TORMI-41373 format. One record per residue: residue in one letter; chain; x, y, z of N, C-alpha, C, O in turn. Coordinates in steps of 0.1 Angstrom, whole numbers, plus 5000, padded with zeros to 4 digits. Atoms other than C-alpha are relative to their C-alpha. Layout:
REC_A_A_X_Y_Z_X_Y_Z_X_Y_Z_X_Y_Z
...
This chain:
REC_M_A_4988_4992_4998_7030_2079_5798_5009_4997_4988_5011_4986_4984
REC_G_A_4991_5001_5012_7053_2086_5769_5014_4996_5004_5018_4996_5016
REC_K_A_4986_5005_4998_7089_2073_5765_5008_5011_5006_5017_5008_5015
REC_R_A_4992_4989_4995_7104_2107_5771_4997_5003_5015_5006_5006_5023
REC_A_A_5004_4998_4986_7084_2111_5804_5006_4990_5009_5011_4993_5020
REC_I_A_4994_5011_4992_7096_2077_5816_5015_5003_5001_5021_5001_5012
REC_L_A_4986_4997_4999_7132_2087_5807_5003_5011_5010_5013_5010_5017
REC_K_A_4998_4989_4991_7129_2119_5826_4998_4996_5015_5006_4999_5023
REC_Q_A_5002_5005_4986_7115_2102_5857_5011_4991_5005_5016_4992_5016
REC_L_A_4989_5009_4996_7142_2075_5857_5013_5009_5002_5020_5006_5012
REC_E_A_4988_4992_4998_7169_2102_5853_4999_5007_5014_5009_5008_5021
REC_E_A_5001_4993_4987_7155_2121_5883_5002_4990_5012_5008_4994_5022
REC_A_A_4998_5011_4990_7154_2088_5903_5015_4997_5002_5020_4995_5013
REC_V_A_4986_5003_4999_7190_2081_5895_5008_5012_5007_5016_5009_5015
REC_R_A_4993_4989_4993_7201_2116_5905_4996_5001_5014_5005_5005_5023
REC_A_A_5004_4999_4986_7181_2114_5937_5008_4990_5009_5009_4991_5021
REC_R_A_4991_5010_4993_7203_2084_5946_5015_5003_5000_5023_4995_5004
REC_G_A_4987_4995_4999_7234_2104_5942_5009_4998_4988_5021_5001_4988
REC_W_A_4992_5002_5012_7245_2095_5907_4999_5012_4991_4989_5019_4991
REC_E_A_5000_4989_5010_7255_2121_5881_4996_4994_4987_5000_4982_4984
REC_V_A_5004_5005_5013_7239_2117_5847_5006_5009_4990_5004_5022_4990
REC_R_A_4994_4992_5010_7259_2128_5817_4996_4995_4986_4995_4983_4984
REC_R_A_5003_5004_5014_7249_2129_5780_5012_5005_4992_5016_5016_4991
REC_E_A_4988_4997_5009_7278_2127_5756_4997_4994_4986_4987_4986_4984
REC_T_A_5002_5006_5013_7281_2119_5719_5013_4993_4996_5024_4998_4999
REC_G_A_4989_5007_5004_7304_2093_5705_4997_4986_4996_4985_4983_4994
REC_S_A_5003_5014_5004_7308_2057_5695_5001_4990_5011_5009_4982_5012
REC_F_A_5001_5009_4988_7298_2040_5727_4985_4999_5003_4977_5007_4999
REC_L_A_5014_5003_4996_7266_2026_5742_4997_5008_5012_4986_5014_5013
REC_G_A_5003_4993_4987_7269_2041_5777_4997_4990_5011_4997_4978_5009
REC_G_A_5003_5009_4989_7262_2028_5811_5005_5006_5013_5011_5017_5013
REC_P_A_4996_4995_4987_7268_2033_5848_5015_4996_5002_5020_4986_4998
REC_C_A_4986_5002_4997_7304_2036_5860_5005_5009_5012_4997_5017_5017
REC_R_A_4994_4991_4990_7327_2051_5886_5011_5008_4993_5019_5003_4985
REC_L_A_4991_4990_5006_7347_2082_5876_5006_5008_5011_4998_5017_5016
REC_K_A_4993_4992_4990_7372_2097_5900_4992_4999_5013_4991_5009_5020
REC_G_A_5007_5002_4988_7353_2082_5929_4985_5003_5000_4979_5002_5011
REC_R_A_5014_4996_5001_7319_2094_5917_4992_4990_4992_4998_4983_4983
REC_S_A_5009_5009_5008_7290_2073_5905_4994_5008_4989_4988_5019_4991
REC_V_A_5004_4993_5011_7282_2084_5870_4992_4991_4990_4996_4979_4988
REC_V_A_5007_5008_5011_7257_2072_5843_5003_5009_4987_4999_5020_4987
REC_V_A_4998_4993_5012_7268_2081_5808_4990_4995_4990_4989_4983_4987
REC_L_A_5009_5003_5010_7242_2082_5781_5005_5006_4987_5009_5017_4986
REC_N_A_4997_4995_5013_7249_2085_5744_4988_5008_4994_4977_5002_4993
REC_R_A_5011_4992_5005_7228_2113_5730_4993_4994_4987_4981_4996_4985
REC_R_A_5005_5006_5013_7224_2094_5697_4992_4987_5002_4986_4982_4993
REC_S_A_5007_5013_4998_7210_2062_5713_4985_5003_5001_4981_5013_5006
REC_P_A_5014_4999_4999_7173_2056_5711_4996_5001_5015_5003_4997_5024
REC_V_A_5005_4998_4987_7152_2065_5741_4999_4986_5008_5002_4986_5020
REC_E_A_5001_5014_4994_7146_2027_5748_5014_4996_5006_5014_4990_5017
REC_I_A_4986_5003_4995_7184_2022_5752_5003_5008_5012_5009_5003_5022
REC_Q_A_4997_4991_4989_7188_2052_5775_4992_4996_5012_4997_4996_5023
REC_V_A_5008_5005_4989_7159_2039_5796_5006_4988_5006_5007_4987_5019
REC_A_A_4994_5012_4995_7175_2005_5799_5013_5003_5008_5016_4996_5018
REC_I_A_4988_4996_4993_7208_2021_5810_4997_5006_5013_5004_5003_5023
REC_L_A_5004_4994_4987_7191_2042_5837_4994_4989_5009_4997_4990_5021
REC_E_A_5005_5011_4992_7173_2011_5849_5011_4992_5006_5010_4988_5018
REC_E_A_4988_5007_4994_7206_1993_5853_5007_5008_5011_5011_5002_5021
REC_A_A_4994_4992_4989_7220_2022_5873_4992_4999_5012_4997_4999_5023
REC_L_A_5008_5001_4988_7190_2021_5896_5001_4986_5007_5001_4986_5019
REC_R_A_4998_5014_4994_7195_1983_5901_5013_5000_5008_5014_4993_5019
REC_R_A_4987_5000_4993_7231_1991_5912_5001_5010_5011_5009_5008_5021
REC_A_A_5000_4990_4990_7223_2021_5933_4995_4995_5014_4985_4988_5014
REC_P_A_5005_5004_4986_7220_2016_5971_4987_5007_5003_4985_5019_4999
REC_L_A_5013_4994_4996_7186_2023_5985_5003_5009_5012_4993_5015_5017
């Protein structure tokens, strides 16, 4: 399975647990956070796929089952 396919599956799993996934561009790494009472994962579009995968994995660890 390719890196992009893994990224897509993790993103779907995060969304299935009620988190919003946002892709933004800027000078930040990204990560899971709370924004106006919502659970959000922010990914930097410019980050390598491996970094985005790690951020989504962290969000899954934090998400309630």
